[in-house]
C-alpha angles and dihedrals in degrees: 000000000000093000108115095006116155117242125191113207114204113190134121093215110093095202090055092048091049093049094047093045093051094046094046093046089052089057096050102264127137111231136204127177139217128183101202145015098269094052090043091058092043093051092043089057098042102037098033095210121197094235142007128218105201135191114207098211099074122161097237105034142353116278092234088063088052090054092050092050093046092050090059089075111004139063093191111142113258122199113192116217110188146146088230107104103169116120092233091058091050092047093047091053094045093046089051089057109273113148097212143001131214126176127223127278092051140168116250091217091058093046092051089050091052090048091052092047094049092049093045094051092047094051093041092054089055098042106051144343093241118096126187132179117172108316093339115100125180119189104194092186092058096029087233123149120190136170117199086349093302115123117240119208114219133184116242091258094047090049091047091056093046091047090053091049091048092051088052098035112168092017125108111240117199120225090248091054091052093046092049094050099040105032103018138252094293090066103052092115095051095092093159089068089066095046092050096048096042086053091052092045091051089052089061105036105030121083087215111019090193089061105034117200099177109037105044124196121229099201113242093359115061143263140312131198108226118240115213117247 
């Protein structure tokens, strides 16, 4: 499904753009480029790419502002690729609406895996209300959760968290995003709620809760639901 997908690279460093373009072309992607925030937004609107790879340190505006503007009218996946490695920078980008965050220097193999995951989750959300990763299957239409064909009983809160992760599969969700969507805006500072309920959810859906293979932790940031290769 990612074969031939159109990727927009937004970075003011020509060597980075050349490297990304060459690597993405070699894996069957179409590629367009933008050097700053204004041209990124213009090309996103005119070319309608399937995914954006975005640097935060742009010459005309901060990349987080680009994400905020883009999210006013587009759900296109955005993967941030930045030298900024502080947790607050990652959280700011993800809270603004980025789907993923990688720091420079980066491995091309990992970036390609993140691209595939972002594209798969986007297309899957459009195609059908049934999500599967490994032995875990979530039927949103029937509110049915199974692992290896065995039904798993979840509380309403546990199901609400899992449903949110499924709808954003492959994307990192910050604790504040989860709190806002599941408990409401008055609970965005109650981060222990998320830790407790993710722990309970893992006890039910993970084969080994101590080594989760479905709900992955992004340290200091939040959680990601794995998308099968």
